[in-house]
PARO-295744 format. One record per residue (C-alpha): z, x negated, y; residue number from 1; residue in one letter. Coordinates in Angstrom, 1 decimal, always signed. Layout:
N
+--------+--------+--------+-----+--------+
:     pz :     px :     py : num : residu :
+--------+--------+--------+-----+--------+
:      Z :      X :      Y : NUM :      A :
...
+--------+--------+--------+-----+--------+
This chain:
56
+--------+--------+--------+-----+--------+
:     pz :     px :     py : num : residu :
+--------+--------+--------+-----+--------+
:   -4.1 :  +18.2 :  -68.0 :   1 :      M :
:   -4.3 :  +17.4 :  -71.4 :   2 :      K :
:   -7.7 :  +18.0 :  -73.3 :   3 :      Q :
:   -7.8 :  +20.6 :  -75.9 :   4 :      Q :
:  -10.1 :  +21.3 :  -78.5 :   5 :      I :
:  -10.8 :  +24.7 :  -79.9 :   6 :      L :
:  -12.3 :  +25.0 :  -83.1 :   7 :      F :
:  -14.2 :  +28.3 :  -84.0 :   8 :      L :
:  -15.3 :  +28.8 :  -87.5 :   9 :      R :
:  -18.5 :  +30.7 :  -87.8 :  10 :      E :
:  -16.4 :  +32.9 :  -90.4 :  11 :      Q :
:  -14.3 :  +34.2 :  -87.5 :  12 :      D :
:  -17.0 :  +36.2 :  -86.4 :  13 :      F :
:  -18.4 :  +39.2 :  -88.0 :  14 :      T :
:  -21.1 :  +39.1 :  -90.7 :  15 :      K :
:  -23.8 :  +40.1 :  -88.5 :  16 :      D :
:  -22.8 :  +37.8 :  -85.6 :  17 :      D :
:  -25.5 :  +35.3 :  -85.4 :  18 :      T :
:  -25.4 :  +31.8 :  -83.8 :  19 :      R :
:  -27.0 :  +33.3 :  -80.8 :  20 :      M :
:  -24.1 :  +35.8 :  -80.5 :  21 :      K :
:  -21.7 :  +33.1 :  -80.9 :  22 :      I :
:  -23.1 :  +30.9 :  -78.5 :  23 :      M :
:  -23.4 :  +33.9 :  -75.9 :  24 :      H :
:  -19.4 :  +34.6 :  -76.4 :  25 :      R :
:  -18.9 :  +30.8 :  -76.0 :  26 :      V :
:  -20.9 :  +30.9 :  -73.1 :  27 :      R :
:  -19.0 :  +33.5 :  -71.1 :  28 :      W :
:  -15.8 :  +31.2 :  -71.6 :  29 :      L :
:  -17.7 :  +28.3 :  -70.4 :  30 :      R :
:  -18.8 :  +30.5 :  -67.3 :  31 :      L :
:  -15.1 :  +31.4 :  -66.6 :  32 :      M :
:  -14.4 :  +27.7 :  -66.3 :  33 :      G :
:  -12.6 :  +27.2 :  -69.5 :  34 :      L :
:  -14.9 :  +25.3 :  -71.7 :  35 :      I :
:  -16.1 :  +21.9 :  -70.9 :  36 :      E :
:  -18.3 :  +20.8 :  -73.8 :  37 :      T :
:  -19.6 :  +22.8 :  -76.7 :  38 :      I :
:  -21.0 :  +21.3 :  -79.8 :  39 :      S :
:  -22.1 :  +23.0 :  -83.2 :  40 :      I :
:  -21.5 :  +21.4 :  -86.6 :  41 :      E :
:  -21.7 :  +24.0 :  -89.2 :  42 :      S :
:  -19.8 :  +25.8 :  -90.1 :  43 :      P :
:  -17.8 :  +24.9 :  -86.9 :  44 :      W :
:  -18.2 :  +25.8 :  -83.2 :  45 :      V :
:  -16.2 :  +23.0 :  -81.3 :  46 :      I :
:  -15.2 :  +23.8 :  -77.8 :  47 :      C :
:  -13.5 :  +21.4 :  -75.7 :  48 :      K :
:  -11.3 :  +23.6 :  -73.4 :  49 :      V :
:   -9.7 :  +23.2 :  -70.4 :  50 :      R :
:   -7.0 :  +26.2 :  -71.0 :  51 :      K :
:   -6.3 :  +28.3 :  -74.0 :  52 :      I :
:   -6.7 :  +32.1 :  -73.1 :  53 :      V :
:   -5.9 :  +34.6 :  -75.6 :  54 :      R :
:   -8.8 :  +36.7 :  -76.6 :  55 :      L :
:   -7.9 :  +40.3 :  -77.2 :  56 :      R :
+--------+--------+--------+-----+--------+
């Protein structure tokens, strides 16, 4: 399967979302087996994902 990279901007989260909350949200995606690697380079949270899921 082709690797896809998901870019999450910190602006995509609400103002009171801290980096901890962002990482928490990203972590459950990883638990679901969707994310392989995560790196944070402000203002981006970069996630290499196995498959794209639509977050509702």
